[in-house]
C-alpha positions in Angstrom: -89.8 27.1 118.2 -88.4 23.7 118.5 -91.0 21.2 119.8 -91.4 17.5 120.3 -93.7 14.9 118.4 -94.0 11.8 120.5 -95.4 8.7 118.8 -96.7 6.0 120.9 -97.6 2.6 119.5 -99.9 1.1 122.2 -98.9 -2.6 122.9 -96.3 -2.2 120.0 -93.6 -4.2 121.7 -93.5 -7.8 120.8 -91.3 -11.0 121.2 -89.4 -12.5 118.4 -91.1 -15.1 116.2 -89.2 -17.0 113.6 -86.4 -14.2 114.0 -88.7 -11.2 113.4 -91.1 -8.8 115.5 -93.8 -6.7 113.9 -91.6 -3.6 114.3 -88.8 -5.4 112.6 -90.8 -6.7 109.7 -92.6 -3.4 109.0 -91.5 -1.3 106.2 -91.2 2.1 107.9 -88.7 4.3 106.1 -89.4 7.4 108.0 -89.1 6.1 111.4 -86.2 3.9 110.5 -84.4 7.1 109.0 -85.0 8.9 112.2 -83.5 6.0 114.1 -80.4 6.0 112.0 -79.9 9.8 112.9 -80.9 9.5 116.5 -80.4 7.5 119.6 -82.1 4.3 120.4 -82.6 2.1 123.4 -84.7 -0.3 125.6 -87.4 1.1 127.9 -89.2 -0.5 130.9 -92.4 1.3 131.0 -92.7 0.9 134.9 -89.8 -1.4 136.0 -88.3 -4.6 134.7 -90.6 -7.4 134.7 -93.6 -5.4 135.7 -96.7 -6.0 133.3 -98.0 -2.6 132.8 -101.7 -1.5 132.1 -102.0 1.2 129.5 -103.1 3.6 132.3 -100.2 3.0 134.7 -97.7 3.0 131.9 -99.0 6.4 130.4 -98.7 7.9 133.9 -95.1 6.9 134.0 -94.4 8.0 130.6 -95.8 11.4 131.2 -93.6 11.5 134.4 -95.8 10.5 137.1 -95.1 7.6 139.4 -97.9 5.3 139.1 -97.4 3.8 142.5 -98.2 7.5 144.0 -100.8 8.7 141.4 -102.8 5.7 140.3 -106.3 5.5 141.6 -107.9 3.2 139.3 -108.5 2.9 135.5 -112.2 3.8 135.5 -111.8 7.3 136.5 -109.3 8.0 133.6 -111.7 6.2 131.4 -114.6 8.2 132.3 -112.8 11.5 132.1 -111.6 10.8 128.6 -115.3 9.8 127.5 -116.3 13.4 128.6 -118.0 12.4 132.0 -117.7 15.3 134.4 -116.8 13.3 137.5 -117.8 14.9 140.8 -116.2 14.2 144.3 -117.2 10.9 145.6 -118.1 9.5 142.1 -116.7 6.0 141.4 -116.0 5.0 137.7 -115.6 1.5 136.3 -114.2 0.4 133.0 -116.7 -2.0 131.3 -116.7 -4.4 128.3 -119.7 -5.6 126.4 -119.2 -9.5 126.2 -121.0 -12.7 125.2 -121.9 -15.5 127.7 -123.5 -18.8 127.2 -126.7 -20.0 129.1 -124.5 -20.9 132.1 -123.0 -17.5 132.3 -119.6 -18.7 131.0 -117.9 -16.0 128.9 -117.2 -17.1 125.5 -116.2 -13.8 124.0 -115.0 -11.0 126.3 -115.6 -8.2 123.6 -118.9 -9.4 121.9 -117.2 -9.7 118.6 -115.3 -6.4 119.4 -117.3 -4.2 116.9 -120.3 -2.5 118.3 -122.1 -0.3 115.9 -123.0 3.4 116.8 -126.8 2.3 116.7 -126.1 -0.8 119.0 -124.1 1.3 121.5 -127.0 3.7 121.9 -129.5 0.8 122.4 -127.3 -0.5 125.1 -127.1 3.0 126.6 -131.0 3.0 126.6 -131.0 -0.4 128.4 -128.5 0.7 130.9 -130.6 3.9 131.6 -133.6 1.7 132.4 -131.5 -0.4 134.7 -130.3 2.7 136.3 -133.9 3.7 137.2 -134.4 0.4 139.0 -130.9 0.8 140.8 -131.7 4.3 142.0 -135.2 3.2 143.4 -133.8 0.2 145.1 -130.4 1.5 146.5 -130.4 5.3 146.2 -127.4 5.1 143.9 -127.6 6.7 140.5 -125.6 5.4 137.5 -124.4 6.6 134.2 -123.3 4.4 131.3 -121.4 5.6 128.3 -120.2 3.6 125.3 -116.7 4.6 124.2 -114.9 2.6 121.4 -116.0 -0.7 120.1 -117.1 -2.9 123.0 -115.8 -0.6 125.6 -117.6 1.8 127.9 -117.5 3.4 131.3 -119.9 3.1 134.3 -120.1 5.9 136.8 -121.8 5.4 140.2 -122.9 8.3 142.2 -124.0 8.2 145.9 -122.8 6.5 149.0 -120.4 4.3 146.9 -116.7 3.0 147.1 -114.1 2.0 144.6 -112.9 -0.8 147.0 -114.8 -3.7 145.2 -113.5 -6.5 143.1 -113.9 -7.0 139.3 -116.6 -9.0 137.6 -114.3 -9.6 134.5 -112.8 -13.0 134.7 -110.2 -11.6 132.2 -110.4 -15.0 130.1 -112.9 -16.8 128.1 -114.3 -20.2 129.4 -114.9 -18.9 132.9 -117.9 -17.3 134.5 -118.6 -13.7 135.3 -117.3 -13.3 138.9 -119.5 -11.7 141.7 -118.4 -8.3 142.8 -117.3 -8.2 146.5 -116.2 -5.5 148.9 -112.5 -5.3 149.5 -113.0 -3.8 152.9 -115.5 -3.5 155.7 -116.7 -0.3 154.7 -120.7 -0.4 154.2 -120.2 1.8 151.0 -118.2 -0.9 149.5 -120.7 -3.5 150.4 -123.6 -1.3 148.7 -121.4 -0.7 145.7 -120.6 -4.6 145.3 -124.4 -5.1 145.6 -125.2 -2.6 142.9 -122.6 -4.1 140.4 -124.0 -7.5 140.9 -127.6 -6.3 140.4 -126.6 -4.4 137.3 -124.7 -7.5 135.9 -127.9 -9.9 136.5 -130.3 -7.2 135.1 -128.2 -6.8 132.1 -128.1 -10.5 131.2 -131.9 -10.7 131.8 -132.9 -7.7 129.8 -130.4 -7.7 127.1 -132.8 -10.4 125.3 -134.9 -7.4 124.4 -132.2 -5.7 122.5 -132.9 -5.3 118.8 -129.2 -5.8 118.3 -129.2 -9.2 119.6 -132.2 -10.1 117.5 -130.2 -9.1 114.3 -127.1 -10.8 115.7 -128.9 -14.1 116.5 -130.2 -14.3 113.0 -126.8 -13.9 111.5 -125.0 -16.1 114.0 -122.8 -13.2 115.4 -121.8 -12.9 119.1 -124.6 -11.7 121.3 -124.3 -8.5 123.4 -125.8 -10.3 126.6 -123.3 -9.4 129.4 -121.3 -6.5 130.8 -118.1 -7.1 132.6 -116.9 -4.4 135.1 -113.5 -3.7 136.3 -111.0 -1.0 137.3 -113.0 0.9 139.7 -111.4 4.2 140.8 -111.8 7.9 141.6 -110.5 11.0 140.2 -106.8 11.6 141.7 -105.2 14.9 142.4 -102.5 15.4 140.0 -100.1 18.4 139.4 -100.3 19.5 135.8 -97.6 18.6 133.4 -97.0 22.3 132.9 -96.6 23.0 136.6 -94.2 19.8 137.1 -92.2 20.1 133.9 -92.8 23.5 132.4 -94.0 21.7 129.2 -97.1 23.0 127.3 -98.5 19.6 126.0 -101.2 18.4 123.7 -102.3 14.9 123.0 -104.2 13.4 120.0 -105.8 10.2 120.8 -108.9 8.4 119.8 -109.2 6.2 122.9 -111.2 7.3 126.0 -108.6 6.1 128.6 -105.6 7.9 126.9 -107.7 10.9 126.6 -108.5 10.6 130.3 -105.0 10.3 131.4 -103.8 13.1 129.2 -106.7 15.5 130.6 -105.7 14.3 134.2 -102.2 15.5 133.7 -103.3 18.8 132.2 -102.7 18.2 128.6 -104.9 19.7 126.0 -106.9 16.9 124.2 -107.7 16.6 120.4 -108.8 13.8 118.1 -109.0 13.6 114.4 -111.1 12.1 111.6 -110.2 8.4 111.3 -108.7 8.1 114.8 -111.1 6.1 116.8 -108.8 3.4 118.3 -108.9 0.4 116.2 -106.6 -1.5 114.1 -108.4 -0.1 111.0 -107.8 3.6 112.0 -106.7 6.1 109.3 -103.8 8.2 110.4 -103.5 11.1 107.6 -105.6 13.6 109.5 -104.2 12.6 112.8 -100.6 13.2 112.0 -101.5 16.4 110.0 -103.3 17.8 113.1 -100.3 16.8 115.4 -97.8 18.5 113.2 -99.9 21.6 113.1 -100.2 21.6 117.0 -96.4 21.4 117.1 -96.4 25.0 116.3 -98.4 25.9 119.4 -97.1 23.3 122.0 -93.7 22.2 123.3 -94.8 18.5 123.2 -97.6 16.7 120.9 -98.4 13.2 122.0 -99.8 11.1 119.2 -101.5 7.7 120.5 -101.8 4.6 118.0 -104.1 2.1 119.5 -104.3 -0.2 116.5 -101.0 -2.2 117.4 -102.5 -3.3 120.7 -105.8 -4.2 119.1 -104.0 -6.4 116.6 -101.9 -8.0 119.4 -104.9 -8.9 121.2 -106.3 -10.5 118.1 -103.0 -12.4 117.6 -102.9 -10.6 114.2 -99.1 -10.3 113.2 -99.8 -9.0 109.8 -102.5 -6.5 111.1 -99.9 -5.1 113.5 -97.3 -4.7 110.8 -99.9 -2.8 108.7 -100.7 -0.4 111.4 -97.1 0.7 111.9 -96.7 0.9 108.0 -99.8 3.0 107.7 -98.6 5.4 110.4 -95.1 5.7 108.8 -96.8 6.5 105.5 -98.8 9.2 106.9 -95.5 10.8 108.2 -93.8 11.0 104.9 -95.3 14.5 103.8 -93.7 15.9 107.0 -90.5 14.4 107.1 -88.6 17.7 106.7 -90.5 19.3 109.6 -89.9 16.3 111.7 -85.9 16.6 111.0 -86.1 20.3 112.4 -87.6 19.2 115.8 -87.4 16.3 118.2 -89.2 13.1 117.9 -89.8 10.2 120.2 -91.3 6.8 119.1 -92.1 4.1 121.6 -94.7 1.9 123.4 -96.4 1.8 126.5 -95.8 -1.9 126.9 -95.3 -5.1 125.0 -98.5 -7.2 123.9 -96.7 -10.1 122.0 -98.9 -11.5 119.1 -98.2 -14.9 120.5 -99.4 -14.1 123.9 -102.2 -11.8 123.2 -101.8 -10.1 126.6 -99.6 -7.4 128.1 -96.1 -8.6 129.2 -93.4 -7.2 131.2 -90.3 -7.1 128.8 -88.8 -3.8 127.8 -90.0 -2.0 124.7 -87.9 -0.2 122.0 -87.5 3.5 122.3 -86.1 6.1 119.8 -85.2 9.8 120.4 -84.3 11.9 117.3 -83.3 15.5 117.4 -80.9 17.9 115.6 -78.5 17.7 118.5 -79.2 14.3 119.9 -76.2 11.9 119.8 -76.3 9.5 116.8 -75.7 5.8 117.4 -75.2 3.1 114.9 -78.7 1.7 115.0 -80.6 2.0 111.7 -83.9 0.2 112.4 -86.3 0.7 115.1 -87.2 -2.6 116.6 -86.8 -4.9 119.6 -84.2 -6.6 117.8 -81.8 -3.6 117.1 -82.6 -0.9 119.7 -81.0 -2.6 122.6 -77.5 -1.6 120.9 -78.4 2.1 121.1 -77.0 5.1 123.1 -79.9 5.5 125.3 -79.3 2.1 126.9 -82.0 1.0 129.0 -84.2 3.5 131.0 -87.6 3.6 132.6 -90.8 5.1 131.3 -90.5 7.9 133.9 -87.4 8.9 132.6 -88.7 10.1 129.2 -90.6 13.4 130.1 -87.6 14.8 132.1 -85.3 13.9 129.2 -87.6 15.8 126.9 -87.8 18.8 129.1 -84.2 19.0 129.3 -83.8 18.9 125.5 -86.4 21.6 125.3 -84.5 23.8 127.7 -87.4 23.7 130.2 -85.8 21.9 133.1 -84.9 23.7 136.4 -81.4 23.1 137.5 -81.1 20.8 140.5 -78.6 22.7 143.0 -76.5 25.7 142.5 
């Protein structure tokens, strides 16, 4: 059975700096060899100039128009974290952060690394706040840590996702008050609940043992929670029903697991794959190759390139690409017998440290794929390839066609 291994470098796209990009600079003989025997091109994850979020980009890449199916990131994040969302639940994405005495954000990620012990302590604090919230508003809350500084907040009761974020999305600004985005009473209550959580977290976080340890070492305190991306679980036709593809995803990030689950993929993770720029890929690649025997398409998500980009870490981004390529080497012969896609969900240039709207490189290898003259996978070279410039939503139908699963349009 022929299948597809789809490798996605989250935020892997970049802008040239001194004539190079991380993809161009990386020593990646396996990926470059596949490029030299396949077709390359440039891809707009959503549309030219649109700055994609990872959630909307992945929906598009899996073949679902995000303008139709996107209902907010929080629901996908919660689903990927293993939270059983019920009808009417509203889920939000959260960051643990550091603020000064005036409430000005000085670190949106509280140093980024949150230990499992610290995460457990934060969950306990949120449970305490939840008891207060339920007594006062009749709304129950569930908070769960995911990776590093990230977490999910689920509100259950007479609530709405139509409220504004509290995350200012940049340092040097104060946490924003949440406000209702329409006249619905549920939106008003939801905004009040979020603001109460924000205030109580700032007050009670002084009690955290984690902050006592961090304070003694001069490390960023975990003294604020930023809330954004409220949403509810959308109704989505499965990727098998829509494209006849049996698909699996190997991912360490809750959001990506959530989007994959939402479209009907079976979701796996592997030792060493937790969603940081320090991830180890040997077990993840081994699992992905094994799954290719059982699925038409196996999606392997690599978060570290995006994490390095947000840190402004050019060398770290290169290193993530090189370590993934090294993990592929024992399976190069297997890959040559199947299809391989390599791309990104969006560009996160190291110089910008945020998502941007330019196209990203894309590679499609297969025994019967047209070979072009591109020999190196990068932004500086793939624009010359046979795939030309395509959109993210084109990828899955193209793969379904190569796998012989597409239905004929017309007679």
